[in-house]
C-alpha positions in Angstrom: -84.7 23.2 88.3 -87.2 20.4 89.2 -87.2 19.3 85.5 -83.4 19.0 85.5 -83.4 17.0 88.6 -86.2 14.8 87.3 -84.5 14.3 84.0 -81.3 13.3 85.8 -83.1 10.8 87.9 -84.9 9.4 85.0 -81.6 9.0 83.2 -79.9 7.4 86.2 -82.9 4.9 86.6 -82.7 4.1 82.9 -79.0 3.4 82.9 -79.4 1.2 86.0 -82.3 -0.7 84.3 -80.1 -1.2 81.2 -77.1 -2.3 83.2 -79.5 -4.8 85.1 -80.8 -6.1 81.8 -77.2 -6.5 80.5 -76.0 -8.2 83.7 -79.0 -10.6 83.6 -77.9 -11.9 80.1 -74.2 -12.0 81.1 -71.9 -15.0 81.8 -69.5 -15.0 84.9 -66.3 -16.8 84.6 -67.8 -19.6 86.8 -70.7 -19.8 84.3 -68.4 -20.3 81.4 -66.4 -22.8 83.3 -69.5 -24.8 84.2 -70.7 -24.6 80.6 -67.4 -26.1 79.4 -67.4 -28.8 82.1 -71.0 -29.9 81.2 -70.3 -29.7 77.5 -67.4 -32.1 78.0 -69.5 -34.5 80.1 -72.3 -34.4 77.6 -70.0 -35.1 74.7 -68.4 -37.9 76.7 -71.8 -39.4 77.4 -72.7 -39.4 73.7 -69.2 -40.9 72.7 -69.3 -43.5 75.4 -72.7 -44.6 74.4 -72.0 -44.7 70.7 -68.8 -46.5 71.2 -70.2 -48.8 74.0 -67.4 -47.7 76.3 -67.6 -47.7 80.1 -65.5 -44.5 80.5 -68.6 -42.2 80.9 -69.9 -44.2 83.9 -66.4 -44.3 85.6 -65.9 -40.5 84.9 -69.3 -39.7 86.4 -68.5 -41.8 89.5 -65.2 -40.1 90.0 -66.6 -36.6 89.4 -70.1 -36.7 90.7 -69.7 -33.8 93.3 -68.0 -31.6 90.6 -70.7 -32.3 88.0 -73.4 -31.4 90.6 -71.7 -28.2 91.4 -71.4 -27.3 87.8 -75.0 -28.1 87.2 -76.1 -25.9 90.2 -73.9 -23.1 88.7 -75.7 -23.2 85.4 -79.1 -23.5 87.1 -78.1 -20.3 89.0 -77.1 -18.8 85.6 -80.6 -19.5 84.2 -82.0 -18.0 87.5 -80.1 -14.8 87.0 -81.1 -14.5 83.3 -84.8 -14.5 84.4 -85.9 -18.0 83.5 -89.3 -18.8 84.9 -88.1 -22.3 85.9 -84.3 -22.3 86.0 -84.1 -26.1 86.5 -86.3 -26.7 83.4 -84.3 -24.2 81.5 -81.1 -25.9 82.5 -82.6 -29.4 81.5 -83.6 -28.0 78.1 -80.2 -26.6 77.6 -78.4 -29.8 78.6 -80.7 -31.7 76.3 -80.0 -29.4 73.4 -76.3 -30.1 74.0 -76.7 -33.9 74.0 -79.0 -33.6 70.8 -76.4 -31.6 69.0 -73.6 -34.0 70.0 -75.7 -36.9 68.8 -76.5 -35.2 65.5 -72.8 -34.7 64.9 -72.1 -38.4 65.8 -74.9 -39.6 63.6 -73.4 -38.3 60.3 -70.1 -40.3 60.8 -69.8 -44.1 60.7 -69.7 -45.4 64.3 -66.3 -47.0 63.7 -64.7 -43.8 62.4 -66.4 -41.7 65.1 -65.1 -44.0 67.8 -61.6 -43.9 66.3 -61.7 -40.1 66.3 -62.9 -40.1 69.9 -60.1 -42.1 71.3 -58.2 -39.1 72.7 -61.3 -37.8 74.5 -62.0 -41.3 76.0 -58.4 -41.5 77.2 -58.5 -38.1 78.7 -61.8 -38.7 80.4 -60.4 -41.9 81.9 -57.7 -39.8 83.7 -59.8 -36.8 84.9 -60.3 -36.7 88.7 -62.1 -33.8 90.3 -59.0 -31.5 90.3 -58.1 -32.5 86.7 -61.6 -32.0 85.6 -61.7 -28.5 87.1 -58.4 -27.6 85.5 -59.8 -28.8 82.1 -62.9 -26.8 82.4 -60.9 -23.6 83.4 -58.5 -24.1 80.6 -61.4 -24.3 78.1 -63.3 -21.4 79.7 -61.6 -18.9 77.4 -64.5 -17.3 75.7 -65.2 -14.5 73.4 -68.7 -15.4 72.6 -70.6 -14.9 75.8 -71.3 -11.4 77.2 -69.2 -11.0 80.3 -70.9 -9.7 83.6 -69.8 -6.4 84.8 -69.6 -7.5 88.4 
């Protein structure tokens, strides 16, 4: 009887450990929303820089509080995933987003890139905090990231 109870306890502990590990690597809807918002911000930064446009600075000024909340959400995500230094993990992640956006921009002639980016610049010029949130929520439809069970 003791062996059966011990086996059941070990099985329960193993399933909790497995669930904890799975939950540690998952994304909540808020994580995915934050990721989409920061991806938009990063792409806008690269576009605005390449096209010598002021939209990024104006966008950032209008949406500073929202951007800081989204950054905090992603730092919390990295904390939950077990990053030793969640802020550094976030910084590395955001840098990789910017590098990827810059690589994509670099393979297209600047004039063509800027012409292709006109709609995004126009959109960014209209996004206030609510509209930015709505944009991020609308783009948070995700089938790539593992979802949290909680």
